[in-house]
N, C-alpha and C positions, 0 to 999 in steps of 0.2 A: 329168282334168277333173271336178270334183266336181258341177258343175251338171248334168251329163249332156247328152244331145243336145237341141237346141232343138226345140220342138213342131213347127216348120215343116219339119224335116229329113225327107226322104222314106225314110229307112232303115226296113226292116220292123221291127215291134215285137219279133220274136224276136231280131233282131240287136241292137237296143237293149238288150234284157235280158242277152244274153250279154256284150256289151261292158261293161255296168254291173257285172256279176259279176267280170269280169277286172280292171276298174279298182279295185273294192273289194278284191279279193285283193291287188293290188299295194300299195294303201294300207295294208292290214293288215300288210304286211311292210315298212312304213316308207318307201315311195317313192310315186311318181306315175306313172300310166300314160303320161303325155306324155313323161316321161323315157325310159321303155322304148321308146316309138315313135321318138323322136329318135335314141337310141343305136343301136337296131336299124337304122334307115335309114343312119346314118353308118357302121355296121359292115358293111353289105351292099355288096359290090363291084358288084352289078347295079344299084344305085341311084347315079346319077352326080351328082345335085343334091338337096340337102335344103334346103327353105325352111320356116322357122318363123315364125308370126305371134305377136304378143304385145300385151298390153294395158298394159304398164308397163316402165320401166327395170329394175325389180327382177327381172322375169321374164327379160329379156334377160340379165342377169348370171347368173341361175340356169342358163339354157340354156348359157351359155359354160362355167360350171363343169362341167356334165354332160358336155361334149365330152371332157374329160380323165379322167372317171371310167370305170372298166371296166364293161362290160355284164354284169349278173348273169345268167350263162348258166342257172343253175338256175331262177330265177324266170321267165326268158324261156321255157324249156321248159314250165313249168307253164302259163303264159298261152297259149302256142301250142297246148297240148293242150286248154285250155278253149275255144278258138275254132275247133277243127277243123271243126265243123258249119257254120260261117259263113264260113270262109276263102275268099277270092276271090269272095264274093258281091257282086253289083252290082245296080243298079236304073236304070231309065230316068228321066232328068230332062229336061224340055222335050220337044222334038220327037224322035220315035224315030229319024229319019234323021240327027240330029245326034249320036247316041250311038254 
């Protein structure tokens, strides 16, 4: 996602920074971080359902193509290493009792 996180998103600034660096690294290697996310989720046996949103028919077609492409394990490992400090980080949205 080249636009980055919307201003209203409650994720901490440090997390936004790390995710932006990971996305830039992935782009530098000719791909899209959303491709990595989708392929990672589809490849993970602990994730039973993957739902993607899209803004256009072209993106739907791209997502369908990505399903059949192999996950780049080397780039995945690099990105996983980059996000080590923020992995599994969360934040409260709305009422605390609803989280």
